[in-house]
N, C-alpha and C positions, 0 to 999 in steps of 0.2 A: 580083743581087743587091741587095734593097733594103736601105733605111736602116739599117734598124729591128734586121735581120741581123747587118748591118756595126757597127751599135752593141753587139749582145750578142759579138757576139767580139770586141771590143774589150776591154769591159769582161772577161769571160775572162782574155785574154792578159794585158791589164795587172793583173788581182787577183793570175794563179797568180805572174807575175814577182814583182811586188812583195812577197809572200808568201814567195815562195822568196827572193829576198833578206834578209827580213827575218828568215828562220830562219837563215839565211849569219850574220847579224849578229850575233844572241842566240846563238849557237853558240861563237860566236868568241868573244865575251865571257865566257860560263860558260866555256870552257877554256883562258883564261890572264889576264894580268891585266884585271882588270874596269873600264873606262869607262864607271861607273854614269850619265850622261848617253847613251853609245850604248847602252846597253841599254836604257835606259828608251826612248828614239826605237826600237829594234829593235821593243821589245813593243808600241809604239804604231801601227807600220806594221802590224805582222802583225796585231791588232785592228781593225784600218783595211781593211784589204783583207781579210778573211774577211767584213764588213760588207756593202762594196764588191760582193760574188759573188755576195753574197743578195740577192733580186730587193725583198724585201719594205725591206730596209736599205741599200740601193744608194746611195741619194743621203746620206745621212747618213754612208756608207763612202766615196762619193767625197769629199765636202766635207774628212773626217778625212785621208783621204790627200794631198787638195792641201795641207794642213796641216802634212803631216810632209814633205812634200819639200821647201817653202820653209824648216820649220827643219833639214834637214839639207843646202840649199843653201846658208842662214845660217851653218852648223856648218863645210861644208868652206871657205866661204870664209874665215872667221877663221883656219883651218889654214892659209892660203893654198894653197890646193886650187882653182885657180879653173875645174875642167872639169868646169863642171855643168848641161853642154846638156842631157843625158838626163834633169835632173831635171827641165827646162824641157817636155822633148816628156811626160813621164809626166805634168804638171800639165794640158798641152794637151789629152791623152789624157780624164784622170779631169775635166773640164770639159765635154766632147765630150759625153763618154756619158752626167752626170747633165742638162747641157743639152736633150739629146736624147732622153731618156727620153718625153718626152710627158704624163706624167702633169699 
């Protein structure tokens, strides 16, 4: 497998995982007590994931995903939740995809 194919698979997996988690967050926020900051973060993550999955907007979507992941990490830390390693991995994956695009 070449690097381009590997990065395409990584983009697809990260975009679908981020989109799926953001949809779950949005549904949770709409079906119970709503925390507007979390709802906004979920909507922003979903929009960024969609942009990331579209080749023409992949770079802006990747940068937006990184911003959302950093904000999510900050939100977790401010609420005493320090298990944010997965968000660091997501950031690294998005950075790898947008850096290795070759455009």
